[in-house]
OpenMM code with the backbone's topology and positions (N, CA, C; nanometers):
from openmm import Vec3, app, unit

residues = "UNK UNK UNK UNK UNK UNK UNK UNK UNK UNK UNK UNK UNK UNK UNK UNK UNK UNK UNK UNK UNK UNK UNK UNK UNK UNK UNK UNK UNK UNK UNK UNK UNK UNK UNK UNK UNK UNK UNK UNK UNK UNK UNK UNK UNK UNK UNK UNK UNK UNK UNK UNK UNK UNK UNK UNK UNK UNK UNK UNK UNK UNK UNK UNK UNK UNK UNK UNK UNK UNK UNK UNK UNK UNK UNK UNK UNK UNK UNK UNK UNK UNK UNK UNK UNK UNK UNK UNK UNK UNK UNK UNK UNK UNK UNK UNK UNK UNK UNK UNK UNK UNK UNK UNK UNK UNK UNK UNK UNK UNK UNK UNK UNK UNK UNK".split()
positions = [
    Vec3(1.2717, 1.0577, 1.1457),
    Vec3(1.3368, 0.9828, 1.2481),
    Vec3(1.4747, 1.0365, 1.2797),
    Vec3(1.5553, 1.0755, 1.1828),
    Vec3(1.6894, 1.1269, 1.2123),
    Vec3(1.6926, 1.2791, 1.2051),
    Vec3(1.8117, 1.3315, 1.2027),
    Vec3(1.8311, 1.4768, 1.1929),
    Vec3(1.8092, 1.5220, 1.0501),
    Vec3(1.7259, 1.6241, 1.0308),
    Vec3(1.6991, 1.6760, 0.8964),
    Vec3(1.7439, 1.8218, 0.8926),
    Vec3(1.8224, 1.8627, 0.7906),
    Vec3(1.8673, 2.0017, 0.7836),
    Vec3(1.7503, 2.0947, 0.7534),
    Vec3(1.7613, 2.2156, 0.7995),
    Vec3(1.6585, 2.3159, 0.7731),
    Vec3(1.6549, 2.3451, 0.6239),
    Vec3(1.5442, 2.3991, 0.5803),
    Vec3(1.5287, 2.4284, 0.4388),
    Vec3(1.6351, 2.5283, 0.3938),
    Vec3(1.6993, 2.5088, 0.2800),
    Vec3(1.8000, 2.5983, 0.2253),
    Vec3(1.9404, 2.5641, 0.2700),
    Vec3(1.9570, 2.4746, 0.3631),
    Vec3(2.0903, 2.4352, 0.4093),
    Vec3(2.1186, 2.2947, 0.3630),
    Vec3(2.2411, 2.2762, 0.3159),
    Vec3(2.2797, 2.1431, 0.2699),
    Vec3(2.3736, 2.0830, 0.3713),
    Vec3(2.3676, 1.9593, 0.3850),
    Vec3(2.4581, 1.8879, 0.4753),
    Vec3(2.5868, 1.8631, 0.3987),
    Vec3(2.7007, 1.8956, 0.4612),
    Vec3(2.8286, 1.8770, 0.3943),
    Vec3(2.8975, 1.7547, 0.4495),
    Vec3(2.9687, 1.6915, 0.3597),
    Vec3(3.0463, 1.5756, 0.4033),
    Vec3(3.1785, 1.6251, 0.4593),
    Vec3(3.2571, 1.5403, 0.5166),
    Vec3(3.3867, 1.5755, 0.5755),
    Vec3(3.4825, 1.6313, 0.4720),
    Vec3(3.4850, 1.5724, 0.3514),
    Vec3(3.5745, 1.6213, 0.2454),
    Vec3(3.5356, 1.7615, 0.2016),
    Vec3(3.4064, 1.7868, 0.1932),
    Vec3(3.3589, 1.9177, 0.1511),
    Vec3(3.3956, 2.0226, 0.2557),
    Vec3(3.3839, 1.9876, 0.3842),
    Vec3(3.4212, 2.0792, 0.4924),
    Vec3(3.5699, 2.1087, 0.4878),
    Vec3(3.6506, 2.0090, 0.4641),
    Vec3(3.7960, 2.0277, 0.4581),
    Vec3(3.8328, 2.1184, 0.3416),
    Vec3(3.7707, 2.0971, 0.2275),
    Vec3(3.7967, 2.1796, 0.1095),
    Vec3(3.7537, 2.3231, 0.1348),
    Vec3(3.6382, 2.3418, 0.1950),
    Vec3(3.5904, 2.4767, 0.2251),
    Vec3(3.6841, 2.5458, 0.3238),
    Vec3(3.7304, 2.4710, 0.4217),
    Vec3(3.8237, 2.5259, 0.5208),
    Vec3(3.9544, 2.5666, 0.4535),
    Vec3(4.0044, 2.4823, 0.3652),
    Vec3(4.1288, 2.5128, 0.2941),
    Vec3(4.1103, 2.6351, 0.2033),
    Vec3(3.9971, 2.6430, 0.1360),
    Vec3(3.9688, 2.7589, 0.0514),
    Vec3(3.9651, 2.8870, 0.1344),
    Vec3(3.9022, 2.8771, 0.2517),
    Vec3(3.8938, 2.9933, 0.3407),
    Vec3(4.0328, 3.0332, 0.3889),
    Vec3(4.1168, 2.9334, 0.4220),
    Vec3(4.2538, 2.9622, 0.4664),
    Vec3(4.3341, 3.0283, 0.3543),
    Vec3(4.3189, 2.9799, 0.2324),
    Vec3(4.3895, 3.0392, 0.1184),
    Vec3(4.3423, 3.1825, 0.0945),
    Vec3(4.2141, 3.2054, 0.1030),
    Vec3(4.1604, 3.3404, 0.0848),
    Vec3(4.2127, 3.4340, 0.1945),
    Vec3(4.2174, 3.3816, 0.3176),
    Vec3(4.2694, 3.4603, 0.4288),
    Vec3(4.4170, 3.4896, 0.4082),
    Vec3(4.4912, 3.3924, 0.3609),
    Vec3(4.6332, 3.4095, 0.3347),
    Vec3(4.6562, 3.5142, 0.2262),
    Vec3(4.5770, 3.5083, 0.1184),
    Vec3(4.5882, 3.6082, 0.0117),
    Vec3(4.5520, 3.7475, 0.0645),
    Vec3(4.4505, 3.7536, 0.1483),
    Vec3(4.4096, 3.8828, 0.2061),
    Vec3(4.5209, 3.9399, 0.2935),
    Vec3(4.5889, 3.8526, 0.3705),
    Vec3(4.7002, 3.8991, 0.4539),
    Vec3(4.8141, 3.9506, 0.3673),
    Vec3(4.8463, 3.8782, 0.2585),
    Vec3(4.9516, 3.9235, 0.1675),
    Vec3(4.9156, 4.0582, 0.1051),
    Vec3(4.7914, 4.0710, 0.0648),
    Vec3(4.7462, 4.1975, 0.0067),
    Vec3(4.7576, 4.3101, 0.1096),
    Vec3(4.7184, 4.2834, 0.2322),
    Vec3(4.7269, 4.3838, 0.3387),
    Vec3(4.8726, 4.4226, 0.3644),
    Vec3(4.9633, 4.3231, 0.3652),
    Vec3(5.1053, 4.3515, 0.3880),
    Vec3(5.1619, 4.4359, 0.2738),
    Vec3(5.1267, 4.3993, 0.1502),
    Vec3(5.1736, 4.4780, 0.0357),
    Vec3(5.1198, 4.6206, 0.0432),
    Vec3(4.9922, 4.6320, 0.0757),
    Vec3(4.9298, 4.7642, 0.0870),
    Vec3(4.9986, 4.8461, 0.1955),
    Vec3(5.0313, 4.7816, 0.3057),
    Vec3(5.0989, 4.8514, 0.4150),
    Vec3(5.2371, 4.8987, 0.3712),
    Vec3(5.3113, 4.8130, 0.2996),
    Vec3(5.4437, 4.8522, 0.2507),
    Vec3(5.4332, 4.9695, 0.1526),
    Vec3(5.3387, 4.9604, 0.0603),
    Vec3(5.3193, 5.0690, -0.0367),
    Vec3(5.2802, 5.1971, 0.0361),
    Vec3(5.1900, 5.1856, 0.1318),
    Vec3(5.1472, 5.3027, 0.2093),
    Vec3(5.2632, 5.3653, 0.2850),
    Vec3(5.3480, 5.2805, 0.3448),
    Vec3(5.4640, 5.3323, 0.4179),
    Vec3(5.5590, 5.4042, 0.3221),
    Vec3(5.5776, 5.3461, 0.2034),
    Vec3(5.6648, 5.4092, 0.1043),
    Vec3(5.6066, 5.5443, 0.0595),
    Vec3(5.4761, 5.5468, 0.0345),
    Vec3(5.4105, 5.6709, -0.0076),
    Vec3(5.4225, 5.7761, 0.1025),
    Vec3(5.4008, 5.7357, 0.2276),
    Vec3(5.4142, 5.8312, 0.3383),
    Vec3(5.5566, 5.8844, 0.3483),
    Vec3(5.6551, 5.7978, 0.3297),
    Vec3(5.7941, 5.8423, 0.3320),
    Vec3(5.8226, 5.9418, 0.2207),
    Vec3(5.7736, 5.9105, 0.1014),
    Vec3(5.7925, 6.0001, -0.0126),
    Vec3(5.7242, 6.1339, 0.0123),
    Vec3(5.6026, 6.1296, 0.0649),
    Vec3(5.5312, 6.2540, 0.0951),
    Vec3(5.6055, 6.3362, 0.2008),
    Vec3(5.6630, 6.2684, 0.2990),
    Vec3(5.7410, 6.3388, 0.4013),
    Vec3(5.8621, 6.4080, 0.3394),
    Vec3(5.9304, 6.3368, 0.2487),
    Vec3(6.0460, 6.3970, 0.1806),
    Vec3(6.0028, 6.5180, 0.0980),
    Vec3(5.8928, 6.5030, 0.0260),
    Vec3(5.8441, 6.6136, -0.0565),
    Vec3(5.8020, 6.7317, 0.0301),
    Vec3(5.7448, 6.7041, 0.1461),
    Vec3(5.7063, 6.8117, 0.2377),
    Vec3(5.8297, 6.8899, 0.2817),
    Vec3(5.9362, 6.8164, 0.3156),
    Vec3(6.0600, 6.8834, 0.3562),
    Vec3(6.1163, 6.9672, 0.2421),
    Vec3(6.1098, 6.9138, 0.1201),
    Vec3(6.1574, 6.9902, 0.0052),
    Vec3(6.0751, 7.1170, -0.0142),
    Vec3(5.9432, 7.1053, 0.0006),
    Vec3(5.8568, 7.2233, -0.0152),
    Vec3(5.8831, 7.3261, 0.0946),
    Vec3(5.9045, 7.2783, 0.2171),
    Vec3(5.9349, 7.3725, 0.3256),
    Vec3(6.0671, 7.4431, 0.2994),
    Vec3(6.1655, 7.3676, 0.2497),
    Vec3(6.2935, 7.4281, 0.2156),
    Vec3(6.2783, 7.5297, 0.1035),
    Vec3(6.1976, 7.4961, 0.0040),
    Vec3(6.1734, 7.5895, -0.1071),
    Vec3(6.1028, 7.7148, -0.0564),
    Vec3(6.0077, 7.6970, 0.0347),
    Vec3(5.9356, 7.8129, 0.0900),
    Vec3(6.0325, 7.9030, 0.1660),
    Vec3(6.1224, 7.8429, 0.2444),
    Vec3(6.2216, 7.9232, 0.3159),
    Vec3(6.3122, 7.9973, 0.2180),
    Vec3(6.3513, 7.9275, 0.1114),
    Vec3(6.4348, 7.9917, 0.0091),
    Vec3(6.3636, 8.1070, -0.0584),
    Vec3(6.2354, 8.0889, -0.0856),
    Vec3(6.1582, 8.1960, -0.1482),
    Vec3(6.1424, 8.3154, -0.0547),
    Vec3(6.1239, 8.2883, 0.0734),
    Vec3(6.1138, 8.3989, 0.1694),
    Vec3(6.2446, 8.4772, 0.1746),
    Vec3(6.3568, 8.4045, 0.1757),
    Vec3(6.4869, 8.4711, 0.1776),
    Vec3(6.5071, 8.5518, 0.0495),
    Vec3(6.4696, 8.4950, -0.0646),
    Vec3(6.4834, 8.5665, -0.1914),
    Vec3(6.3941, 8.6904, -0.1929),
    Vec3(6.2731, 8.6783, -0.1402),
    Vec3(6.1818, 8.7923, -0.1338),
    Vec3(6.2408, 8.9035, -0.0476),
    Vec3(6.3004, 8.8654, 0.0649),
    Vec3(6.3634, 8.9635, 0.1532),
    Vec3(6.4783, 9.0336, 0.0806),
    Vec3(6.5604, 8.9547, 0.0125),
    Vec3(6.6731, 9.0129, -0.0607),
    Vec3(6.6254, 9.1035, -0.1738),
    Vec3(6.5179, 9.0646, -0.2423),
    Vec3(6.4622, 9.1503, -0.3480),
    Vec3(6.4118, 9.2825, -0.2904),
    Vec3(6.3521, 9.2758, -0.1723),
    Vec3(6.3071, 9.3986, -0.1066),
    Vec3(6.4245, 9.4908, -0.0753),
    Vec3(6.5330, 9.4323, -0.0251),
    Vec3(6.6529, 9.5118, 0.0046),
    Vec3(6.7116, 9.5698, -0.1237),
    Vec3(6.7142, 9.4884, -0.2289),
    Vec3(6.7676, 9.5346, -0.3565),
    Vec3(6.6837, 9.6488, -0.4126),
    Vec3(6.5517, 9.6357, -0.4028),
    Vec3(6.4622, 9.7417, -0.4503),
    Vec3(6.4899, 9.8715, -0.3756),
    Vec3(6.5097, 9.8622, -0.2441),
    Vec3(6.5385, 9.9811, -0.1643),
    Vec3(6.6718, 10.0423, -0.2054),
    Vec3(6.7714, 9.9576, -0.2294),
    Vec3(6.9026, 10.0074, -0.2720),
    Vec3(6.8933, 10.0781, -0.4063),
    Vec3(6.8189, 10.0198, -0.4999),
    Vec3(6.8032, 10.0828, -0.6312),
    Vec3(6.7282, 10.2148, -0.6181),
    Vec3(6.6261, 10.2189, -0.5339),
    Vec3(6.5529, 10.3443, -0.5117),
    Vec3(6.6458, 10.4511, -0.4556),
    Vec3(6.7306, 10.4116, -0.3600),
    Vec3(6.8274, 10.5069, -0.3032),
    Vec3(6.9254, 10.5561, -0.4098),
    Vec3(6.9701, 10.4657, -0.4968),
    Vec3(7.0623, 10.5046, -0.6033),
    Vec3(6.9968, 10.6043, -0.6985),
    Vec3(6.8720, 10.5803, -0.7365),
    Vec3(6.8025, 10.6732, -0.8252),
    Vec3(6.7819, 10.8088, -0.7581),
    Vec3(6.7556, 10.8094, -0.6298),
    Vec3(6.7380, 10.9365, -0.5589),
    Vec3(6.8698, 11.0150, -0.5591),
    Vec3(6.9807, 10.9442, -0.5316),
    Vec3(7.1111, 11.0114, -0.5353),
    Vec3(7.1439, 11.0609, -0.6759),
    Vec3(7.1107, 10.9810, -0.7766),
    Vec3(7.1346, 11.0203, -0.9154),
    Vec3(7.0571, 11.1481, -0.9485),
    Vec3(6.9318, 11.1535, -0.9050),
    Vec3(6.8502, 11.2730, -0.9312),
    Vec3(6.9102, 11.3952, -0.8622),
    Vec3(6.9577, 11.3795, -0.7364),
    Vec3(7.0201, 11.4923, -0.6655),
    Vec3(7.1463, 11.5380, -0.7375),
    Vec3(7.2282, 11.4431, -0.7792),
    Vec3(7.3529, 11.4780, -0.8488),
    Vec3(7.3232, 11.5435, -0.9835),
    Vec3(7.2200, 11.4976, -1.0508),
    Vec3(7.1822, 11.5573, -1.1788),
    Vec3(7.1405, 11.7030, -1.1591),
    Vec3(7.0585, 11.7260, -1.0532),
    Vec3(7.0164, 11.8636, -1.0248),
    Vec3(7.1374, 11.9510, -0.9907),
    Vec3(7.2314, 11.8971, -0.9138),
    Vec3(7.3521, 11.9735, -0.8801),
    Vec3(7.4340, 12.0033, -1.0051),
    Vec3(7.4478, 11.9040, -1.0922),
    Vec3(7.5235, 11.9231, -1.2159),
    Vec3(7.4567, 12.0269, -1.3054),
    Vec3(7.3246, 12.0194, -1.3186),
    Vec3(7.2521, 12.1177, -1.4002),
    Vec3(7.2666, 12.2570, -1.3388),
    Vec3(7.2559, 12.2653, -1.2057),
    Vec3(7.2737, 12.3951, -1.1374),
    Vec3(7.4131, 12.4498, -1.1584),
    Vec3(7.5140, 12.3636, -1.1463),
    Vec3(7.6523, 12.4073, -1.1668),
    Vec3(7.6724, 12.4542, -1.3110),
    Vec3(7.6180, 12.3794, -1.4068),
    Vec3(7.6305, 12.4190, -1.5479),
    Vec3(7.5605, 12.5522, -1.5729),
    Vec3(7.4453, 12.5719, -1.5103),
    Vec3(7.3735, 12.6985, -1.5272),
    Vec3(7.4537, 12.8146, -1.4702),
    Vec3(7.5149, 12.7949, -1.3527),
    Vec3(7.5961, 12.9007, -1.2914),
    Vec3(7.7169, 12.9302, -1.3792),
    Vec3(7.7825, 12.8263, -1.4303),
    Vec3(7.8983, 12.8478, -1.5173),
    Vec3(7.8587, 12.9179, -1.6463),
    Vec3(7.7434, 12.8803, -1.7033),
    Vec3(7.6954, 12.9478, -1.8239),
    Vec3(7.6653, 13.0936, -1.7947),
    Vec3(7.6078, 13.1229, -1.6781),
    Vec3(7.5791, 13.2612, -1.6406),
    Vec3(7.7083, 13.3408, -1.6244),
    Vec3(7.8080, 13.2815, -1.5595),
    Vec3(7.9382, 13.3481, -1.5419),
    Vec3(8.0017, 13.3740, -1.6789),
    Vec3(7.9945, 13.2729, -1.7678),
    Vec3(8.0521, 13.2893, -1.9019),
    Vec3(7.9805, 13.4005, -1.9765),
    Vec3(7.8490, 13.4081, -1.9635),
    Vec3(7.7724, 13.5123, -2.0312),
    Vec3(7.8095, 13.6494, -1.9765),
    Vec3(7.8240, 13.6624, -1.8460),
    Vec3(7.8616, 13.7908, -1.7845),
    Vec3(8.0019, 13.8307, -1.8302),
    Vec3(8.0956, 13.7367, -1.8282),
    Vec3(8.2320, 13.7665, -1.8719),
    Vec3(8.2349, 13.8086, -2.0196),
    Vec3(8.1575, 13.7385, -2.1030),
    Vec3(8.1494, 13.7723, -2.2447),
    Vec3(8.0897, 13.9115, -2.2626),
    Vec3(7.9881, 13.9431, -2.1855),
    Vec3(7.9249, 14.0757, -2.1918),
    Vec3(8.0267, 14.1840, -2.1562),
    Vec3(8.1000, 14.1650, -2.0450),
    Vec3(8.1989, 14.2657, -2.0035),
    Vec3(8.3097, 14.2795, -2.1072),
    Vec3(8.3528, 14.1657, -2.1618),
    Vec3(8.4615, 14.1702, -2.2601),
    Vec3(8.4139, 14.2456, -2.3846),
    Vec3(8.2934, 14.2146, -2.4335),
    Vec3(8.2410, 14.2817, -2.5506),
    Vec3(8.2148, 14.4306, -2.5217),
    Vec3(8.1701, 14.4611, -2.4032),
    Vec3(8.1396, 14.5993, -2.3648),
    Vec3(8.2689, 14.6807, -2.3606),
    Vec3(8.3733, 14.6208, -2.3054),
    Vec3(8.5020, 14.6910, -2.2970),
    Vec3(8.5666, 14.7037, -2.4356),
    Vec3(8.5423, 14.6035, -2.5229),
    Vec3(8.6021, 14.6071, -2.6554),
    Vec3(8.5374, 14.7127, -2.7417),
    Vec3(8.4053, 14.7305, -2.7311),
    Vec3(8.3336, 14.8251, -2.8148),
    Vec3(8.2970, 14.9532, -2.7388),
    Vec3(8.3259, 14.9586, -2.6128),
    Vec3(8.2753, 15.0659, -2.5351),
    Vec3(8.3508, 15.1853, -2.5149),
] * unit.nanometer
topology = app.Topology()
chain = topology.addChain("A")
for resn in residues:
    res = topology.addResidue(resn, chain)
    for name in ("N", "CA", "C"):
        topology.addAtom(name, app.Element.getBySymbol(name[0]), res)
């Protein structure tokens, strides 16, 4: 004769509906708080990552500059060694010429002394 709920559904009283509504509102409120906290944490993480990115870019620029300077230094050292080798050859050549002159002078002196 009256309204009958379908199988598996229970009829709720007004108090039960109010309690369910309040529970749903509390759950929604907690979900909003969680979302806000997550958003704040995410914003902080993004800010930190941005700072770290800038630091890494700065470090990369510093490394490139250091690499360039090392290349220049290597070239300078190579040039110094080349000059050192040339000067060494000149010094050895000069010493050889002086030794030859000394030997010739000694030969003439000995030849004139005994000759």
